[in-house]
C-alpha positions as CSV (number, residue, x, y, z in Angstrom):
1,M,-46.3,182.8,45.7
2,E,-43.7,185.2,44.5
3,T,-41.1,182.5,44.4
4,A,-43.2,180.4,42.0
5,S,-43.6,183.5,39.7
6,M,-39.9,184.2,39.8
7,V,-39.0,180.6,39.0
8,K,-41.5,180.6,36.2
9,R,-39.8,183.7,34.7
10,M,-36.4,182.2,35.1
11,L,-37.5,179.0,33.4
12,I,-39.1,181.0,30.5
13,G,-35.9,183.0,30.2
14,A,-33.7,179.8,30.2
15,G,-36.0,178.1,27.7
16,I,-35.9,181.0,25.2
17,A,-32.1,181.1,25.5
18,L,-31.8,177.3,25.0
19,V,-34.0,177.5,21.9
20,L,-32.0,180.4,20.4
21,I,-28.5,178.9,21.1
22,T,-29.7,175.5,19.8
23,L,-30.9,177.0,16.5
24,F,-27.7,179.0,16.3
25,L,-25.5,175.9,16.9
26,L,-27.5,173.8,14.4
27,G,-26.3,176.1,11.7
28,V,-22.7,175.0,12.1
29,D,-22.1,172.5,9.3
30,E,-18.3,172.0,9.7
31,P,-16.8,173.0,13.0
32,N,-13.2,173.8,13.2
33,P,-11.1,170.6,13.7
34,E,-9.0,172.4,16.3
35,W,-12.0,172.8,18.6
36,P,-12.6,170.1,21.3
37,K,-14.9,167.2,20.3
38,L,-17.8,168.3,22.6
39,W,-17.4,172.0,22.0
40,M,-21.2,172.5,21.9
41,I,-21.7,171.6,25.5
42,R,-20.4,174.8,26.9
43,P,-22.7,177.2,25.0
44,L,-25.7,174.8,25.7
45,V,-25.0,175.2,29.4
46,V,-23.8,178.8,29.8
47,V,-26.4,180.5,27.6
48,P,-29.5,179.1,29.3
49,I,-28.0,180.0,32.7
50,A,-27.6,183.5,31.4
51,G,-31.2,183.4,30.1
52,A,-32.4,182.3,33.6
53,F,-30.6,185.2,35.1
54,G,-32.2,187.5,32.5
55,G,-35.6,186.1,33.6
56,F,-34.7,186.8,37.2
57,L,-33.9,190.4,36.3
58,T,-37.1,190.9,34.3
59,F,-39.1,189.6,37.3
60,H,-37.5,192.1,39.7
61,I,-37.7,195.0,37.3
62,D,-41.3,194.3,36.7
63,K,-42.0,193.9,40.4
64,R,-40.3,197.3,41.3
65,L,-41.7,199.4,38.4
66,N,-45.3,198.1,38.3
67,Q,-47.0,201.3,39.4
68,G,-49.0,203.1,36.7
69,T,-49.2,202.9,32.9
70,W,-45.9,204.7,32.1
71,A,-44.0,202.8,34.7
72,K,-45.3,199.5,33.3
73,I,-44.2,200.5,29.8
74,A,-40.8,201.5,31.2
75,A,-40.5,198.2,33.1
76,V,-41.3,196.2,29.9
77,V,-38.7,198.1,27.8
78,L,-36.1,198.0,30.6
79,S,-36.7,194.3,31.1
80,F,-36.4,193.6,27.4
81,I,-33.1,195.5,27.2
82,A,-31.7,193.8,30.3
83,Y,-32.7,190.3,29.0
84,V,-31.1,190.9,25.6
85,F,-27.9,192.3,27.2
86,V,-27.6,189.3,29.6
87,L,-28.4,186.9,26.8
88,W,-25.7,188.5,24.6
89,M,-23.1,188.3,27.4
90,G,-24.0,184.7,28.0
91,S,-23.6,184.0,24.3
92,V,-20.2,185.6,24.3
93,L,-19.1,183.6,27.3
94,G,-20.5,180.4,26.0
95,L,-19.1,180.7,22.5
96,A,-15.7,182.2,23.5
97,G,-12.9,180.2,21.9
98,T,-15.1,178.6,19.2
99,L,-17.6,180.6,17.2
100,W,-16.9,183.9,18.9
101,N,-13.4,184.3,17.5
C-alpha cells in the first residue's frame, strides 16, 4: 500500500514539473541558432525526473514527521522547500547550456 502512495506522489511531482517546464519552454520564441535542433528534449526529460525525486522526498518527509499538529505543519513546509529546491536543481541541469547561460 505504501508503494502505491509513494508512486502516486512521484507521478504528481513529475507531472507538476512537466507542466512548469513546458510552460517555460513555450515562452521561447526564437531559440539561439547555436543550440542543437532538439534542445528542448533535455529539459523535458531531466526536470520531470527531478520532480519525481521531489515527490519521493515529500512522501518520506511526510511519512517520518506525521506525528501531531506541529510536526505535520513542519512536514508540509519542509516538503515544499525540498520539492522547490529539487525542482530548481533539475531546471538548472536541464537548461544548462541553453536558457541557463
